[in-house]
C-alpha positions as CSV (number, residue, x, y, z in Angstrom):
1,M,137.3,74.3,144.0
2,W,139.0,77.9,143.8
3,P,142.7,77.3,144.2
4,L,143.5,81.0,145.0
5,I,145.0,82.6,148.1
6,G,143.3,85.9,149.1
7,N,140.4,87.7,147.4
8,D,138.1,85.7,149.4
9,R,135.2,88.3,149.1
10,I,135.3,88.3,145.4
11,I,135.5,84.6,145.2
12,S,132.7,84.0,147.7
13,F,130.5,86.7,145.6
14,L,131.4,84.6,142.3
15,Q,130.4,81.4,143.9
16,R,127.0,82.7,145.2
17,S,126.5,84.4,141.7
18,L,127.3,80.7,140.1
19,E,124.9,78.7,142.5
20,K,122.0,81.1,141.7
21,G,122.6,81.4,138.0
22,V,123.1,85.1,138.2
23,L,126.3,85.7,136.5
24,S,126.6,89.0,134.8
25,Q,127.7,89.3,131.1
26,A,131.1,90.7,132.0
27,Y,133.4,91.3,134.8
28,L,136.4,93.8,135.0
29,F,139.3,92.7,137.0
30,T,141.7,95.4,137.7
31,G,144.8,95.8,140.1
32,L,148.4,95.4,140.4
33,P,150.5,92.9,138.3
34,R,150.6,89.2,139.6
35,V,147.7,89.5,142.0
36,G,145.7,86.6,140.2
37,K,143.4,88.5,137.8
38,M,144.0,86.1,134.9
39,T,143.8,82.9,137.3
40,L,140.6,84.1,138.4
41,A,139.2,84.7,135.0
42,L,140.3,81.4,133.8
43,L,138.5,79.6,136.9
44,I,135.4,81.5,136.2
45,A,135.4,80.2,132.6
46,Q,135.9,76.8,133.9
47,A,133.1,77.1,136.3
48,V,130.5,78.4,133.9
49,N,131.5,75.6,131.5
50,C,131.9,72.7,134.3
51,T,129.7,69.6,134.0
52,V,129.6,68.6,137.6
53,Q,128.1,69.7,140.8
54,N,131.0,71.1,142.4
55,K,132.2,73.9,140.1
56,P,135.2,74.2,138.9
57,C,136.4,70.7,139.1
58,G,139.2,71.2,136.9
59,D,138.9,67.5,135.6
60,C,135.9,67.4,133.3
61,T,136.3,68.0,129.5
62,S,134.8,71.3,129.8
63,C,137.4,72.4,132.5
64,T,140.3,70.9,130.6
65,H,139.4,72.9,127.5
66,V,140.0,76.0,129.4
67,P,143.7,77.2,128.3
68,E,146.0,77.7,131.3
69,K,147.7,81.0,131.6
């Protein structure tokens, strides 16, 4: 689950990349302050390391080890 408002296009792109297993080694998030760049980066870290099917779950050990902003 991606608890973000807006940025639907980039979230869809990242979800598809995760499902296909074709994430790039790096992503650069740019934009105005307070638009969710850090939140999205932390969610990607959770999703990459998550151990359940519906990534990121936010509850498994891997997800809870990612620090909050």
